[in-house]
N, C-alpha and C positions, 0 to 999 in steps of 0.2 A: 211165605211160610209162617212167619210169626203171626201175621194177622189171621191165619187160618186156625190159630190156637195150638199149633204144634211147634213150640219154641225150640225143643231139642233138635227136631229135624231141620228147622230153619237155621239154627246155629251151625249144624253140620254142613248145610249147603253153603253158608257164608264162608266157612273154613275151606271147603272144596274150591270155592270161587277164587280165593286168594292164592291157592296152590296153582290153579290154572292160569290166573292172571294176577300176579302180585302187585299190579298197579291199579287194581279196581277199588277206588276209594269208597264207593257205595257199600261194598261188602264189609270194609272195615267200619264204616259208619254204622251199619246194621248190627255188626258184632257189638259195637259200643252200646247201642240201644238195648240189646238183650242183656249184656253184662250189667248195665245200669239198672234195669228193671229187676235183676236178681240181687241187687245190692253189692255187686262186685265192682266197686268204684275204681279201684286201681286198674283192673283189666279194662273197664270202660274208658278210663282216661287214656290208656295206651292205645286203644283202638281209635278213639277220636283223634289223638295226636297223629297217628299214622294216616288217617283219612285227610287231615289238613296238610300234612306233609306232601301227600300225593296231589292234592287239589287245594291249593291255598285259598281259593275263592269259595270253598264249601261252607256256606253260611250256617247251615243246620249243624254241622259238626262243630264249628267254632262256638255256636250258641250252647250246645249240650256240654261241650268241654268247659265253657265258662261257668255254667250252672254248677258243675261238679267242683271245680276249683274254688268257686265262691263259697259253696257250702262247707268245703274242707277248711277254708280260711276262717270262716265264722266259727266252726267247731274248735279250731285251734285258739282263736281269740277268747272263746267262752271258757276253755279250760285254763287259759293263762290267768284268768281272774280268780281262780279257785285257790 
């Protein structure tokens, strides 16, 4: 859905998917991608964390989670110097 350009509908489908199957790690991962692209990094972090909780070998989710956490750590370090 997201790749078709309809992000809102895609997110609605990902939310529906986890209602139907609460252990569907890919739906949480895709929610994280959408949240991240919208700048909603706290929501993205939560979605990626849930994806790796469900599927610990989910490399893409770990990678995206790491990118967010690293950027947040860098922002924190930058403001500590001010």
